[in-house]
N, C-alpha and C positions, 0 to 999 in steps of 0.2 A: 598776207598779200598772192593778189592775181600775179601770175606771170606766164609768159608765151616765150617759148622757144624757138625762132624761124632757124633749121637747119640741124640734123640729129646725126652731123658726123662725130668726130675724138671730142671738140670742145664743146657741140651743142648740147648731145647728149649726155654728158658726164656731169655738164652745169646744171641743167633740168634736173636730172637725178638725185645731185646733191641740194639743190636750191630747195627740193621736194625733201630732201632730206630731215634740211632744219627748218620744215616746217610749211614752206610755202605750197599755196596751190598752184600746179606746173602744167601746161597744155604745152607738148612739143610738136611740131609739124617739121616737114621736108617736102620737096617736090617731088624725091623719087618715092615712089607710093612703094616701091617694094622693100625699104627701108621700115617703111609704116607697116606695112604686114609682117616682116619678121618680127618685130616689137609688140605687135597685137597679139603676136603668136605666142609672147613667151619668150622670144631668141632674140639677139643682141648681132648689128651687122658689122660691130667690131669687136675685138679682145682687148679688155681691160680688166685686172687683178681690181676685186669686189666691187665691181660695177653690176655683175649681173645678179648679184645681193640685193645690192641698195635699189635695184630699178625693180625686181620682183616684191619688196615689201612695200614699196611707195606706191607701187600701183593696188596692190593688195590695199592698203590703207587709204586707197581712192584718192590722194593727194598728187598722183603723176598720170597723166593719159596722155595719147598718140594719137594724130589725128592726121587724114591725107588732105582736111578740107583747109586750107590757108587762111582761107577766110575766116571760118569758126575760131583759129588761135590767136590772131590780131584782134578779134574784135575782144576776147574773153580777158585778155591781159589789161592788167591796170599798170605794166612795163614790160616793153616789148626786147628781147635782148636779138641783137640778128650775130647769128652763128655760124655764117656762108660762107663758103670756100675764095679765099684770092689768091689762086695761082697766079705764078710768074706769067707774064708775056713775054717775047721773042726779046727784045729790048733789055728786058729786066725789070720794068713797071710791074706793079699787081694789077691784075686784071678784078676792075671792080665793078662788074656787069651783075653779076649777082646782087651786090651790094643795092646799086642802080632798080633792081626788080623789088628788093623788099621792099625799097623806100615806097615805091609807085603801090605796092601790095598795101603796106600800112596807112600811106595815106586816101586809099582808095576802101578800105574796109572800114575805116577805124570809125567809130559813132561817140565817139567819148576822147576825154583828155589822156594824153599815152607821154610816157616816159620811156623814147626809145636809145638802144643802149649800146654801142658798138662793142660786141664784143669781140669779132673777128679783127687779126692783125693789117692794120689798114695806115697807107702814109697819112704822113701831117695832111692837113685841110680836109682829109674826108667829111668833117662831120660840120664845116661849114657847107662842103655839096650836099649835104645829108639834109641840114635844115633847108636851103634852098628849094631841095627836091620835094621833100614833105609838104612845104609850103603851096608849091606848083601845083602837085596833084591832088591837094585835097579836094573831099565831092561831099563833105556833110559839115555845116557851118558849127554843129555842137562837136568837132573834133579839133585839139589844139596839141602841140607839141613841145615836149623839151626832149634833147639830145644831149646824150652821155656817152664818155667815153671810157670803159671799164677792162682794159689789158687783160689778155689772160695768161699765166705762169705753169701752165700743167706740162708736167714732164711725161708723156706717154708710158704707163706700167706703173707709175706713182700717181697719176690724175688724179683721181677719187681722194687721198689722203693730202694733196697739193691744195683741192676746193679744199677741203672741211679744217686743213691745220696749216694756211699760209703762212709764209715769213711777213710779208706784206700783201696789202690790198691798196692799189692805186684807182682813184675815181677821176675823170677829167670831167668837171661840170663846167658850166657858163651861167648857171643861177643856184640861188639859194635852195628852192622847192625839190630840184633834181639831186643836192648832194642830201637834201633831208630823207628822201626816199633811197635813195641809196646803202646809205647808212642803215636805213630799216632793215633795207633787205639783208644786209650784211651783220647785221647786230646780234645773233644769236651764235657766228664765228667770230668775231670781235669780242665778245664776252665769254667766249670758250666753254660757249654750252653746248656743246656738241659731241654726240658719242662716237667712238672709234668705231669706225667701222668694218674693222676685222672681228674685233671682241665684244661689239655693242655694250659698251660700258665706259664710262670717261675716261679719256686717255691720261694718261700722268700728267701732272703738271708740265707748263713749256712757257718761254716766255711769248706774250700774247701777240697777235698780228700787228703790224703796224699799220696805221691808214694814211695812206698818203692822199691829197687831195690839189688836183694841179688846174688847170686852164686843160681845154678837151686837145689842144696842139701840143702841150707836152705830155698828155696821157699815152697820144697817138704814138709819139719819139719814142718815148719808154720803151715800148719791146721792142723795134727795129734797135734801137740801142745798144739793148740789153744781150741780145741775141748775137749781133752782132761782133759784138766785144768775146762772147762765148769762141763763136768759130775764128776770131783772129787767135785766142787764147790756145785752141785745139789745133792750128795750124804751126804756130810758133813751136809747141810740143814736136809738132812732125819736121820741125827745122831742123831742132836740136838733136830730135832721134836720126836724119840724113848725117848730120856728125858725127854722130857718135857710133853709126856702121864705119864710115871713114876714115875713123881716127882706134876704133877697136877700144871706144869707149863703151858703158852702160848707160842708157837713157832711161832704165827704172832708177837707177841710183842718184841721177841726177834730179829727176822729178822728184823724187824723195824729199832732196834736200831742197827744194825750189819750193815743194807745197808745203814743208814746216816753216817757211819764212810767212809771218801774220799777214803782210801786205801782199802774199800773193794766193796762199790758200790750194790744196791739194785738187779742188775742182777743175776738172775738165784740161788737166796734163795728162793727157794720156793719148799716148801716140798709136798711131794704127792706118787706117783706110781712111782716113777723115771723117767728116762729117756729113749726116746725110738725113734722112727722113723730111717732112713736108716744112719745116718751119728755117733753122736755120740756112739751107742753101735757097730759100725763096727768101728770107728776110735779107740777107747780107745782098743778094740781087737789088732787092727793094731799094735800101737804105745806099747802096751806089748811086742808084738815078737820081735818087732825093740827093743826095749831094752833089750829084752834077750839077741838077736845078736850082741848086742854091747856089751854085757857083764856089764850090769849096773842093781842096785838093781830096781826095779821096783814094788816091793811090794804096795805103795803108791797107785798105780792104780790098782793091783792088789783086794786091800781091796774095794776100790771105786765100783769097779765092781762087788763084791760080795755084798755089800752094796744091790747096786741097784737090783741086782737079788732075793731080799729076800723080795722086796718091795709087792708083788702080796701076796706072804705067811704072811704077815703081815696084809694086806686089809681085807684077806679070816676072819681072827683068828676074827676080828671085827664081819665079817658076823654069825659067827658059834657061838661067844659069845654072841650077838643077838638073833638068830633064835632059838638055841642050837642044831638044826639040818638041813642040807642044800637038804637035799631031798627029791623032789617035790614040792620043796618050789617054786614060782614063783617071780622071780626077774627081776627088769627092770634094765638095763645097759645105762646109758646116756652117749652119747657121745664114738665113735668109733674110729675114726681119732688120730693119735700120739698127736695132737697138733691142736686148734682150725685154721680153715681159711685156710684147704688144707683136701684134700679126699686121703693123704697119710697115710695105717693103718701096714706097712711094720714094722716091731720090735714095735708096738705100744702097749703099756700094755694092751689093752683091748682084744687085740686078744688070748695073754695067759690066760686073766681072763675068757675071756668066754670057754676057752677050759680046763678051772678047774674047772669053774661049770657046763659042762659036764659032765665031769667024775662023780661029784656028786650028777648027776640026777637030778640036776636045771630045772625048765621051764624057757627057757631065753626067754626074748623080749628084744631089743633094740630100738635105734631112734640116729640116726646122722644126722646134716644137710646136708652132703656133701659123707661119707664114707660108706656108706651101699649098694652100690653097689660093690663095688671091697672086702666088705667084705662078699657080698652073694657066693662069688667064693672056701672062705674058710669055712663060716658054711653054706649052703643052708635049713637046716632043723628047726631052730631059728625061732621065730615070728618076723619082720621088721615089726614098727607102721611109722603109717602116720605122727604121731606126739609124743610130751612126754606125753599128754594127756590120747592118746591111750595106752602106755606106763604104766601107770601110773595104768589105770582099773585093778585091783585085784593085784595089784602087791602086794608081805610082804615085799619088799623091794626094793630101787633107789638106784642105787651107780651111782656115779658122776664121768667118767672117762676122761672125756674131758672139758677144762673152757671155753665152746662156750660163749661169751656174753649172746648172745639169752636164754639161757639157767636163766639166773640170773632176766628175764622181766618174767617169768612164772607166772601164776597166781597160786600162789603155795597153795592157802586155796583150791583151784576147784581139785589140784594134791594130797593133803593131804584128802579131800570128797571123789575119786576114788580108793584109796588103800585101800586095804584088811588088811594092818598094816602101818601106817605113821612112816617108818622106813626110815632115810637118811642116808647112807653112803658115806661122801663127801670126794671122794680121790685127789680132788684138793683143798678144804677150800675153794671152789667158794663163798658159801652160807656164811650168817651171824649168826653165832651159835645161839649167844644168841635171832634173831630172829624166826630164827627157833621153838628154843625151846618153846617161848613163844607164838609161832601158836599151840602147841602141837603138833609136830615131836619131836620121838627120831631121836635125833639126835649127827652123832658122823663123827668126822673131824679128821685132822693129825696134831697129837701136841698140839693138845688143849684141856684144862680141860675137865673131864669128864662130864657127865651130875648127878653125884650127887655135886659135886665139884661148878657147875655152882647154882643150888639148896641152898645149904651154902652161897653161893655167893649174890646170890637174897635176900633170907632171912636176911642177914646181912644188905644189902643198904638199904632193909625195913627195 
């Protein structure tokens, strides 16, 4: 099938490349011409594991191409995926101006029937407004439009695998032809006829993805409902962590026991600096606004959001408690991206943390395997280190903000020897507290017993 992708961000670029990977002919476009130039020169505007190889392979096979001509892309596609940004407004509502622009573009440029698919995360009833906009702005009598909602469940860092081997595919449709067309688009995935992007061979058998066909309104609600639930789960884990810290219990033990309950499960029961990235903070705000408009009490969501906003305060209090004053101290921030295996710093806890440290006149040093280039645009004056050892040199504290696996493998005794003071404030509980304290570090995690409690436990054990 001929497919057009409007928007070459995380969702659009991954979706376009993966749709080409399963055999469709795909044209991607974006109103940011620098992205298209980068893509046509063989680069990527984002970092996502396995994406570069898939893009290159499908460009070579002439199943995937990029154009700055928005109209050309629309005219090409039998199906048009809208993958544009919907950032939050001041009041928490989603900014749908890019959706409106996409609708006008599709209506103006179409010369034939189109299936228009919302891939962006949008509030309920956006599909109805999209139908009206397409009808109002249509300029050609040969064009007609069906609208569908196809929410994405891609996790940055595993987005390619999530697209090609999903747990479920949700399609919200208003008529049978739209459902038939979307089933055909996803048929190779539903039939598990997809090569593994890592090894280029069929993946081991797994349960086939579930296809859920819903109304457009329900499909639009599903993504907000899922992400808001995950946000609540993270905030609940942080609430338990705070109780553990005040009562000398171990949140890791508590979360392990909770995760073994099949009704709960271990996913997203990780206390720390809270949720970040572009999806969860934006989606819970939009869901709160949606609930308010529906006349529903959304205090549960507001409390989850409030707990999340206080995580940086809680984290900085640990630093102040240990260092007495932050002014003129040299502090290393280990990790900038909101999660590992991505370069995405949007709403990343590290960004707020760095801003707060600079307000306290801290000498900030940072390191991240992928996130430093994008951070330089926000904080050009801080020191960007070549590796974690440069970060540790002369530091009076290291703050672990992103749980990159490579940080676990560092030579921590070497890091200790380089630091002015061997203080680790671990915002992700990445490192084993007993081992770090045994090495001589002042180690503080989230929701784990204090050093004094650990000393008492060690003496009792001996």
